[in-house]
N, C-alpha and C positions, 0 to 999 in steps of 0.2 A: 478476403482477410486484409486487414489494414495494419497500419503501424502499431507494434506491440500487441498484436492480437493472436499470434501463434497459440494453437490449441494446448501447447506444453505449459503455457503460463497458467491456465485453469487447472491442468492436471497437478502441478507442483502446488499451487494454492490449495487445492482440495486435499492433497496428501498431507501436507504440512500443517495447514491451520483449520481443516474442517473434517477430519478423519475419525475423530473420537466422539461423534454424536454430541450430546449436550455437555461434554467435558472438553470439546475443541476450543482451542484458544480463540478462534474466530467467532465462536458463540459466547464464550465466557466474557471475552473483551470485545463484544460486538461493536461498541462505539469506537473503538480504535480501528476496526476494519471496514466500517461502513461509511464511505466506500473504500475499496482497496486503493491505498495511496501510493504515490509515485515511488517512495523508498521500498515498498515491498516489491512493486514490479521490477525495479532496478536490481533488487537483490536476487530475484528468481532469475532474471536473465543473466546475471553475473554467475550464479551457481551453475546454469546451464552451460555457460561458456567453459567453466571449470570441468564439468563432466565431458563435454566434447573434446577438450584437450586431452583428458585422461584416457580417452578412447580412440584418439586420432589415428594410431597405427592400426587399429582393428583389434587390438588386444588391450586390455586394461593395463595402463602403466601407472603403478602406484608409486608413492614416494614423496610427492609434493602434498602440501596441506592447503586447504582453502583457507587462506589467511587474509586478513586485511593488508598486510605488507604487499602481498603478491597481486591482490585483486582490487585495490582501492581504486586504481585508475580506470578499471574496467566498470566498476559499479558507478563512479562519477560520469562516465561516458554515457551509460544508460540513463542516469538521472538528467543529465543535460539534454539527451535525445528526447525525453519525454517532456522536458520544458520547451524545447524548440517546437515539438509537434503541437503542444498546447498554444503556443504563442503564434503559430504559422498563420492561423485564420480562425475566425468564430467557428466556422464549420468543423475545423479539427478539434478545437477545444471542446465543443459539445460532443463530437464523437468519442473523444477521449473520456470525458466525464460519464457518458453513458456506458461505455465499455467497463469502467472502473465500478460502476454501481452494478452491472451485470456480473462481474467477477465475484462481487460480494453475495448477490443473490443466488447464483448457481452454487457457491460454496455453501452458503447457509442451507440451501436445499439439500445438497450432498450430505450434509450432517442431520438431515430428518426434519428441518424447520423450513416449511414451505411459505410461511407468511413472512414477509420482510417489514421489520418495524420502520416507522417513519424516521427518517434522519433528523437528528436534532442539531440545529446550527449553533445553538448557544444555551448554556445552562443559566445564563442571566438575562432577564429582560431589561429594558430601559429604566423601569422603576427602581429595581434593585441596584443598578449601576448608578443611578442618580443619588440614592440613599447613601451608598458607600462613598461616592464622591464628596457628598455634603459632610460625611463624617471625617474627612481628612482635615486636619488642621492646617492651616496655612503656616508657612515657616514664620511669617510676620507675626502670627498670633501668639507665638511662643516667646517672643522677645520682650 
């Protein structure tokens, strides 16, 4: 198991975003989840830290809320950790990218969809971008 690869990550992703079959957010909004992005991973591990804190005594201690005010720094720490891991080496960047794709694939499979659609890098090809750029009036044209 590598950095940010604890099985609880997949468990939470499956439960939160892939548990409602074809109505799952991870399916309905698949383009936003393919692959599972850093903010989702950081959020999951932040929520896990919250849950551990709630049970630290061995009994559930309720009263605190899972709020941005209380957990923003924890979330940012995880987000920064993911970025540091990605930037550590080419090998770690590739491993993280594969892991993020696997998280999506396994979640999708959990929802009953075993074929993974090809990831689309952009909705716009260069020809469309060139036409749009050509249509922009230069500020000097309007004077």
